C-alpha positions in Angstrom: -1.7 18.0 16.3 -2.5 14.5 15.1 -0.3 11.7 16.5 0.6 10.2 13.0 1.7 13.7 11.8 3.8 14.2 15.0 5.5 10.8 14.6 6.3 11.4 10.9 7.4 15.1 11.3 11.0 14.4 10.3 9.8 13.3 6.9 7.8 16.5 6.5 10.6 18.8 7.5 13.4 17.0 5.7 13.5 14.9 2.5 14.3 11.7 4.4 14.5 8.6 2.3 16.7 5.6 2.7 19.9 4.1 1.3 20.7 0.4 0.8 23.7 -0.6 2.9 24.5 -3.4 0.4 24.5 -1.6 -3.0 24.2 2.1 -2.0 21.0 2.6 -4.0 19.0 5.6 -2.7 15.2 5.8 -2.5 12.6 8.5 -1.9 10.1 8.0 -0.4 11.6 5.2 1.7 11.1 1.6 0.7 11.2 -1.6 2.8 13.2 -3.7 0.3 15.9 -2.4 -2.1 14.6 -2.3 -5.6 18.1 -2.8 -7.0 19.4 -5.8 -5.0 16.4 -6.9 -2.9 18.3 -6.3 0.4 16.3 -5.4 3.5 19.3 -3.6 5.0 18.2 0.0 4.4 19.1 3.0 6.6 17.5 6.5 6.8 19.2 8.9 4.4 18.6 12.5 3.8 18.2 13.4 0.1 20.1 16.3 -1.5 18.1 19.5 -1.7 19.1 20.5 -5.2 18.2 19.1 -8.6 16.8 19.9 -12.0 13.3 20.3 -13.3 12.6 17.5 -15.8 8.9 18.3 -16.5 6.1 20.3 -15.0 2.4 20.9 -15.2 0.0 23.7 -14.2 -3.0 22.8 -12.0 -5.7 25.5 -12.2 -8.2 23.9 -9.9 -7.1 22.4 -6.6 -8.6 20.2 -4.0 -10.4 21.6 -1.0 -8.2 23.5 1.4 -5.7 24.6 -1.3 -7.8 27.2 -3.2 -5.6 30.1 -2.1 -2.6 28.5 -3.8 -4.2 28.3 -7.3 -2.8 27.9 -9.8 -0.3 25.4 -8.6 2.7 24.1 -10.5 3.9 20.6 -9.9 7.2 19.3 -11.3 9.1 16.1 -11.8 12.5 16.9 -10.2 15.7 14.8 -10.5 17.8 15.3 -7.4 21.6 15.5 -7.7 21.8 11.9 -6.6 19.5 10.7 -9.5 16.4 10.2 -7.4 13.2 11.6 -8.9 10.5 13.3 -6.9 7.2 15.0 -7.7 6.7 18.3 -5.8 5.1 21.7 -5.9 7.2 24.3 -7.7 7.1 27.8 -6.3 8.7 31.2 -6.8 8.8 30.8 -10.6 6.5 32.7 -12.9 4.9 29.9 -14.9 5.9 31.5 -18.2 9.6 31.4 -17.2 9.7 27.7 -16.3 12.0 25.7 -18.4 12.9 22.0 -18.4 16.4 21.7 -17.0 16.0 24.7 -14.6 18.1 24.2 -11.5 15.9 24.0 -8.4 16.4 23.8 -4.6 14.1 22.4 -1.9 12.5 25.2 0.2 10.6 24.9 3.5 7.1 26.3 3.1 3.6 26.3 4.5 1.6 23.5 3.0 -1.8 24.3 4.6 -3.6 25.3 7.7 -6.3 23.2 9.4 -9.3 25.5 9.7 -10.9 24.3 13.0 -7.6 23.8 15.0 -5.5 26.4 13.3 -2.6 23.9 13.0 -0.2 25.0 10.3 1.5 22.2 8.3 4.9 22.9 6.8 6.9 20.9 4.3 9.2 21.1 1.3 8.5 22.5 -2.1 11.0 23.4 -4.8 12.0 26.9 -6.0 14.8 28.3 -8.2 18.3 27.6 -7.2 19.9 31.0 -6.4 23.4 31.6 -7.7 23.9 34.7 -5.6 23.9 36.9 -8.7 20.2 37.6 -8.6 18.8 40.8 -7.2 16.2 40.1 -4.6 13.0 42.1 -4.6 
């Protein structure tokens, strides 16, 4: 495992951004200076794991190492705190995607490093289950 990956692992396993102690603005990814009030007093803050899909796109050709995930859907997601993130959208048939769909962060395999066999995990977004669905 690479040292930078190991040191940053909390950011891969959780949506860890930061929050301004002065004005309470939240940011993801983390910033060094608050964009709202210019304060440098920012503390780590975990983002909410639910939101809504604002927009999405289908990528039919991927970069090297991600061919088995083709086609890939990427979405612009507004989290419940108003922070917007771009992430891969999974577990939705492309034809059923709708802007405004409720989504939830899910922990998934991102890729595997061929020579070392190291598997990298992180968050993606899938449908928010209400408990009424029948699982397959």
